[in-house]
N, C-alpha and C positions, 0 to 999 in steps of 0.2 A: 504494500500500500504506500503510494507516494505521499509524503507529507504536504507537498505543494497542492496536490489535488484535494486533499482533505481540508486544508485551510481555505482554499477557494470555495469549496462546497459549503463550509460553515459560514463563511462571509456572506454567500448568497442567501443561505437560510435565514441568517439574522436580518439581513436587509429586507427579504421577502416577508419575514415576520413583522417587521416594523411597518411595512406597507399595509399588510393585512390588519394590523392593529389600528392604523389610521382609518382604513376603509370600514372596519367594524364600528368605530366610533361614529362615523358619518352616517352609516346605514343602520345603526342600532342593532348590529348582529354581534353576538358574543365572540370575542376574540379567541377564547379557548376553542370554540368549535372550529373557527377558521384555521387555527394552527394545527389542530388534529387532522383536519381535512388536507392541509398542506403536506403533513407527514404521510398521509395515505397516498397522495398523488406522486410525490417525489421519492417515496420509499418503495420497498419491495412489493406492497400490494398492487401498485399500478405501473409506474415508470422505472422504478428501481435505479434511481440516479444517485443516491447517496453512497459515497465511497466508504461506507462504514459497515462493520458487522453490528447490526442493530442490537442484537442480544448482548454482545459484549459491551457495547457503548452504554446500554441501560444499566448493566451490572455495575459499571464504574461511576456513571453519572447520576442515576436516580437517587442513590443514598445521599449525595451531597445536596441536591436540590430539595429533597424531602426533609432533610435535617434542618435546613434553613427555615422551612415552614414550621417544623416542630419547635424550634427555638422561639419563634415568634408567637406560636400558640401558647407555649409555656409562659412567656412573658405576660400574657393576659391574666394569669392566675395569681395575681398579687392580692393580698388580703384586703387592702384598702378598696380596690376595685370591686371585689366580691361583696364587701359590706355595702358599697354604694348601690350595686345592682339588686341586692336584696334576695330574700328567700323566693320571691315570685319568679324571678328570671332563672334562678338555679333550678327550681322545681320544674318549670316548663321545659328547660333544655334537657334535663335528665329524662323526663317522661317521654318526650319526643324521640330521643335517641333509643330508649329501651323499647318503646312501642314499634318503632321502625324496624329495629333488628328482629324483634319477635315476629312481626307480620311477614317480613321478607323471608327469614329463615324457615319459619313454620310453614308458610304457604308454598315455598319451593320444595320443601321435603314432601309435603302432601301431594304435590304434583308429580313427584317421582324424580326430582333432580338429585344427582349424587350428593352425598353428605358434605364433602369438601366444597363443592360448588355452592350449595345452598347456604352453608354457614359463612363462607368467605364473602358471598354477596350480601349476607345479612350485616356483616361488619362494614362493608363498603357503602351500603345504603345509608348509613348514619351520617356520612359526610355531607357538608353543604358548600356553597360558594359565598363566603362572607362578602367578597368584593362586589359581586353582582347585586346581592341583597342591599348592601349599603348604598350602592349607586341608585337603585330604584327608590329607596326611601328618601334619599336626599333630593332626587329629581322631583319627587312628589311634593316636596315642601311641607310634608306632614310633621306636626310637632305634638301629636296626641300621645297619651300613655301607651296605646297599642304600638305605635311606631317606635317609641323608646324601648318597649319590651323586645320588639323584633331586633333592633340594633344590639341590645344587650345579649340576646340569645345567640346571635350569629358570631358574637365576639368570643364566645366560650364553648359553643356546642361541638365544634370540631375537636376540642380537647377530650370531651367525653367520647366522641366518635373514635378517636385514635386509641383511647384506652380500651373501648369495647372491642375494636378490631384486633388489638394486640392480645387481649384475653381470649378471643375466639381462635386466633391462630395457635395460641398455647394449648387451648383445649383440643384443637384438631390434631396437634402433635401428639397429645396424650391418646386420643382415640385411634389414630392411625399408626402409632409406633409399635415396635415389635414387643416390647415389654412394658407393662403398666408402670413399674417402678422407674425405669429409665425415662419413659415419656413424661411422667410427672416432674422428674428432675429437669428435663429439657424445658418444660413449660415454665417452671419456677425460675430457671436460670434466664430464660428469655425476658420475662417481665421483671422479676425481682432484680436480676442482674442489671437490667437497663435503669431501673430506679436507683440502685446503689451506685452505678457509674455516674449517673447524673448528679447525685449528691456529692460524690467524691470530687468531681471536677467543678461543680457549681459553687461549693464553699470557697475554695481559693480564688475562683474567678470573680466571685462577688467582692472579695476583699481587694483584689489586685487590679481588676479592669476599671477603666474610667478614671484612673489617677493622672494619666498624662494630659488629658483634657477633661476638666471637671464637667460632670453632667451626664456623660454617657461614654461607653467604650468607643475607641477609634475603630475604623474599618478593619485595620490589621488585627487588632485585638479580637474583634467579633468573629472574623473569618478564621483566625487561628484557633479559637475555642471551638467553633463548629467543626472544623476539620479534625482537630484532636479528638473530639467526642465521637464523631462518626467512625473515624479510623480505629479507635480503641474498641468501639462497639462491634465492628465487623471482626476485629481480631479476636475478641473475647466471645464472639457468637451470641451476643445479646441484642435486644431490640434497639436499633438506633433511633427509632421514632420515640420510644419511651425515654431513652437516655437524653435525647435532645430536649424533649419537652420538660423533663424533670430538671435538667440543668438550667433551662430558661426560667422555670418557676423559682428555683432556689435563688438565682441571681436577682430576680425581680423582687423577692421578699427580703433578702438579706442586704443587698447593696443600697443602703440609704442614700449614698452619694450619687446614685444614678437617677436620671430623670426618666429615660426610656431605655431599659436594658436591650442591647442588641438592635437598637433602632437603625443603626448603620447598615444592617443586613438588608433592610428594605431598599437601599440604594442600588444593590447589585442583584437582588432576588429575581427581578423580572427577566434579565437575560438568561439566567439559569432555567427559569420556568419555561421560557419561550422554547429553548432547545428541548426541554423535557417533554413538552406537549407534541412537538414535531416527531421526536423519537417514539413517543407513545403511539402516534398515528401510524408511523412506519412499522411498528411491531404487530399491527393488526393483521390477522389472517382472514382475508376477504372470503376465502372459500368456506369458512365456517359460518358466516352470517346466515345463509339460508337455513342451516340446521338449528341455529340459535334464535331464530325469529320468535318462536313461541316463548322462549325463555326471556327474551328482551321485553316482550309485551307483558308477560306475567310479572317480571321484576318491576317494571314501571308502575303497573297497577297496584301491586302490593306496597311499594314504597309510598305512593300517594295515600293509600289507605292507612298505613302506619303513621304517617305524618299527621293526618287528620285526627285519628284516634288519640295519638300522643298529645296533641294540642288540647283535645277535648278533656282528657284525663287531667292534664295539668291545670286546666281551667277549673275542674271540680276540686282539685286539691288546694288551689290557691284562692278560690272564690273571686276570680277576676270580676271587677265591675264591668257590666255590659256583656259578659259571656262571649268573649272573643276567641275561645279555644280553637274552634274549627278554622277560623281565619288565620290564627297563628300557624297551624299546620300547613295551610295553603301558602303562607308567606315564606315558608322554609324549604321550598322545593328546588331552587337552583342548586346545581351540583357541578363541581369542576375539578381542580387540580389535586386536592387531597384524595378524592375518590380514585382518580386514575393512578395516583401513586400507590394507594392501597392495593389496587388490582395488580400492579407490577410486582409488588412485594409478595402477594399471594401466588402469582404465577411462578415466581422464582422458588418459593417454598414448595409448591406442588406442581412441578412442570408437566406432569402427565395430564393435568386438568387446567393448565394455564390458558389454553385457547378459548374455551367457553367463558372463563372468568373475564378475560380481556375483551372479548367480543361483546359481551353483554354490557360491561361497564362503560366502554368507550362509546358504544352506540347510544346507550341510555344517557350518558353525560351530554352528548350533543343534543339529544332531545330535551333534556332538562335545562340546558343552557339557553335553548331557544324559547321554550314555552314557560319555564320557571319564572323568569323576571316579569313576564306579562301577568302571571297569576299573583306574584308578589305585589305588583302594582294594584291589581284588583283588590287584594286583601287589605292593603293599606287604605285604599279609598273607601271601601265598604265598611270596614271596622271603624275607620276614623269618622265617618259621617253619621254613624249610628244605625245604618240600615242592616237588617238581618235577613 
């Protein structure tokens, strides 16, 4: 593989992604969907123009991109912010995540989907697209309690989604392993080891980062901590998602001299995510889509039902004024990067069933990115003006 060809291809992909980003903003088409479709077109599914081994590139690239997301998610779990958002938002976010996982996992199992596929998709279904949801709420200009709840939920619900997904993967390791004792040890090491690694790295990072420039870590500090965490997690064979999220949470709560821990990561996150989405599209096996059609439709229907029921249950538990629970579930339908990342992790862990997991997730993500923001806007308007 010639380095010059690879660099030229990457440059073209980045510039094409930038153009699609601008086009998407003008035409109000989700940029994630456009980037995934770009990967499908220039990658192996259609033209096969990328001079990269997609599988190998994803193995090296996806953990870095997803760890950046995990650090930023962990940074939202500071005690001051949680106190401010209150019991209502925490309860709503947890019930929506649990109901979504239960509906998707249970429904797919009853429909005859393989255990690994059903449970992996149950974990993936819990993820949302905070950026798209925030954009819709801000464009609506709504300042109602309902819109404040939606913004609070999307700020933290991917945290519960990552936790649920990691626990599901650990459970699948236990159920599919050769020996129960060994499988339990693997599951505990994956999740518990990730938490322990995040704490071990997070405590000194909280004390040492942000000293060169008061207020927040520099870009070099932030990237250094991220790469050290993901590298050690891969070496120790523990969950890099849990490790990154835990480390971000520890720094957010212990580093009193920080204003926004790892905020600098946001300055470089998008180029990483751009290539991540293109590679995800390139990894899609188009030949599997006709076989997975029924699975995609069922997954979409079950995820919508789980969101609605989760919002309704959260409404009952928190006694929301106005009873906006069903609208809450409808407002949390957009799904993007974290879901695709989870699918890649699951496909790597269970390669024999990776194709259906990726095919369903990527296809459904495109659908939810197109339709989800429209339904979020409807929910914000209807719940905000008191119509039921």
